[in-house]
C-alpha positions as CSV (number, residue, x, y, z in Angstrom):
1,M,142.5,65.0,89.0
2,N,139.2,65.8,90.9
3,Y,136.3,67.5,89.4
4,G,133.7,67.2,91.8
5,P,134.6,70.6,93.7
6,I,134.2,72.4,90.1
7,L,131.3,70.3,89.4
8,F,129.7,71.6,92.2
9,L,130.7,75.4,91.7
10,G,129.3,75.4,88.6
11,I,125.6,73.8,89.9
12,F,125.5,76.2,92.7
13,L,126.3,79.4,90.5
14,T,124.1,77.7,87.7
15,V,121.2,77.4,90.4
16,A,122.4,81.0,92.7
17,S,122.5,82.9,89.2
18,S,118.7,81.7,88.1
19,W,117.6,82.5,91.8
20,C,119.0,85.9,91.9
21,G,117.2,86.8,88.2
22,L,113.8,85.0,89.0
23,V,113.2,85.4,92.6
24,L,116.0,88.3,93.9
25,I,115.4,91.1,91.5
26,P,112.0,90.9,90.8
27,H,111.8,91.3,94.7
28,L,113.4,94.0,94.8
29,Q,111.7,95.5,92.6
30,F,108.0,95.0,93.2
31,G,108.4,93.6,96.4
32,R,108.5,96.9,98.4
33,Q,106.2,98.8,96.5
34,Q,103.5,100.9,98.7
35,P,100.3,102.7,97.6
36,V,100.6,106.1,96.0
37,K,98.6,108.9,96.3
38,I,96.3,109.6,93.7
39,E,96.6,113.2,92.6
40,E,92.4,113.4,91.1
41,T,91.1,112.0,94.5
42,G,94.0,112.6,97.1
43,E,93.2,109.2,98.2
44,L,95.5,106.3,98.9
45,Y,95.2,103.5,96.2
46,P,95.5,100.8,96.7
47,Q,93.5,99.9,99.9
48,S,93.9,97.0,102.0
49,R,89.8,94.9,101.4
50,P,87.6,95.6,104.1
51,G,87.1,92.6,106.6
52,I,83.9,90.9,104.8
53,A,85.7,91.7,101.6
54,Q,88.3,89.4,102.8
55,Q,86.6,86.3,103.6
56,G,85.0,86.7,100.7
57,M,88.6,85.8,98.8
58,A,88.4,82.9,101.0
59,V,84.8,82.1,99.7
60,Y,86.0,82.8,96.3
61,Q,89.4,80.7,96.2
62,A,88.1,78.2,98.2
63,N,84.8,77.3,95.3
64,G,87.9,77.6,92.2
65,C,86.7,80.5,90.5
66,I,90.6,81.5,89.8
67,Y,90.6,78.2,87.7
68,C,88.0,79.9,85.3
69,H,88.2,83.6,86.0
70,T,91.6,86.2,85.8
71,Q,91.7,89.4,87.1
72,Q,94.8,90.6,84.5
73,V,94.1,93.2,82.3
74,R,96.6,93.0,79.4
75,A,98.6,95.7,77.7
76,E,96.4,96.9,74.6
77,H,98.8,95.8,72.6
78,F,99.2,92.1,74.0
79,G,95.1,91.4,73.9
80,A,91.7,92.8,73.2
81,D,91.1,92.9,77.3
82,I,90.5,96.8,77.8
83,A,88.7,96.9,74.3
84,R,86.4,93.8,76.1
85,N,85.4,96.6,79.0
86,W,87.4,94.5,81.2
87,G,89.4,97.2,82.1
88,Q,90.9,101.1,81.5
89,R,93.9,100.4,81.5
90,R,96.7,97.5,82.4
91,T,97.1,96.1,85.6
92,V,100.5,96.4,87.1
93,A,102.4,94.8,90.0
94,R,101.1,97.9,92.6
95,D,97.4,96.9,92.2
96,Y,97.9,93.7,94.1
97,I,100.3,94.5,97.2
98,F,97.1,93.7,99.7
99,D,96.5,90.3,98.1
100,K,97.5,87.2,99.5
101,P,97.3,85.1,97.4
102,V,97.5,86.9,94.5
103,M,94.0,85.9,92.3
104,L,95.5,86.3,88.5
105,G,94.1,83.0,87.3
106,T,94.7,80.2,85.2
107,M,92.5,80.5,82.2
108,R,89.9,82.5,80.8
109,T,86.7,80.4,80.4
110,G,84.6,83.4,81.7
111,P,85.6,87.1,81.7
112,D,88.5,88.6,83.2
113,L,86.8,89.9,86.4
114,T,89.9,92.5,87.5
115,N,87.1,95.5,87.8
116,I,83.8,93.5,88.2
117,G,83.0,96.2,90.8
118,L,83.0,98.6,88.6
119,R,81.0,97.0,85.7
120,Q,78.7,95.4,87.9
121,N,78.1,96.7,91.2
122,S,74.8,95.5,91.9
123,V,74.3,93.2,95.0
124,T,71.8,91.9,93.5
125,W,72.9,91.0,90.3
126,H,76.2,89.4,92.1
127,L,73.2,87.1,94.2
128,Q,71.3,86.4,91.0
129,H,74.6,85.2,89.1
130,L,75.6,82.9,91.7
131,Y,72.4,81.5,92.0
132,T,71.5,81.4,88.3
133,P,74.3,82.7,86.0
134,V,71.6,82.5,83.1
135,I,69.6,84.8,84.7
136,T,72.2,87.3,83.9
137,S,74.8,86.5,81.6
138,K,72.7,84.6,78.5
139,G,74.6,81.7,77.6
140,S,76.8,81.7,80.2
141,I,78.3,78.0,81.4
142,M,79.2,79.0,84.5
143,P,77.9,76.0,86.9
144,P,75.1,77.4,90.0
145,F,76.5,78.1,93.6
146,R,73.5,77.1,95.0
147,F,74.8,76.0,97.4
148,L,75.6,79.1,98.8
149,F,71.9,79.9,99.2
150,E,69.4,78.0,101.8
151,Q,65.4,78.1,100.7
152,R,63.2,79.2,103.2
153,K,59.4,79.6,104.1
154,I,58.5,83.0,104.4
155,G,57.4,83.8,107.3
156,A,55.4,87.1,108.5
157,K,57.1,89.1,105.9
158,P,59.6,88.5,103.2
159,S,62.9,88.9,104.1
160,P,64.8,92.0,103.2
161,D,67.8,89.6,102.3
162,A,65.5,87.3,100.2
163,V,67.2,87.0,96.4
164,P,64.5,88.3,93.7
165,L,64.7,85.7,91.2
166,P,62.3,85.3,87.5
167,K,59.5,83.0,87.8
168,E,61.1,80.0,86.3
169,Y,64.2,80.2,88.5
170,A,61.4,81.2,91.7
171,P,61.1,78.7,94.4
172,E,57.5,76.8,94.8
173,P,55.2,79.6,96.6
174,G,55.6,80.6,100.0
175,Y,59.1,80.0,99.9
176,E,62.2,82.4,99.3
177,I,66.0,81.9,98.4
178,I,68.1,83.5,101.4
179,P,72.2,84.0,100.6
180,K,74.5,82.2,103.2
181,A,77.0,84.2,105.0
182,E,79.2,82.8,102.3
183,A,77.7,84.2,99.7
184,K,77.1,87.5,100.9
185,A,81.2,87.7,101.6
186,L,81.9,86.6,97.8
187,V,79.9,89.2,96.7
188,Q,81.5,92.1,98.6
189,Y,84.6,90.7,97.6
190,L,83.9,90.9,93.9
191,L,82.2,94.3,94.1
192,S,85.6,95.3,95.8
193,L,87.4,94.2,92.5
194,K,88.1,97.9,91.4
195,A,91.6,98.4,89.4
196,S,91.2,101.8,88.2
197,A,93.0,104.2,89.6
198,P,95.8,105.8,87.4
199,L,98.8,104.9,88.2
200,P,102.5,106.6,87.2
201,E,103.5,103.2,85.8
202,T,100.8,102.8,83.5
203,R,101.0,106.2,81.2
């Protein structure tokens, strides 16, 4: 007796059922989610990120930030993310519907960034942190991203974009540190990370 067709059918059904369980059913459950109106504010959530923040997402991805930072707040019974003030609630699928790709991350060498735009809403703080992380976070092991900045000679007057730096990290007299377009975009992306709206599925 030829068992080839039966074997093929068994393999096909195994692969098909796995695909349905891992791809099709989750897509039907989550893939068609839409923004919801938040009762307290009357605004839709989430909203797509503005253009410069979208550019910043590409900078975030290109520089490997995803390898040291996550963007997912776990439920209270799964970890201490909320106790660490990384978020006010757990993140859910709806938080990510406009993010392509979704930057969930692979490990937490640094803190979770899901709500960094709420925790740190200062442009100066983020620029200092990118230039020399220990300025803002003592003991940080994050490498400096100084290639996102340039040192310029001060002209008739200092640039309004110049990053204020402590004396020990400042350039030599007569020079200033200016963020490049990539640094500005990255900061706008970080400021846009605010997954805090009260959603029905998180209650």
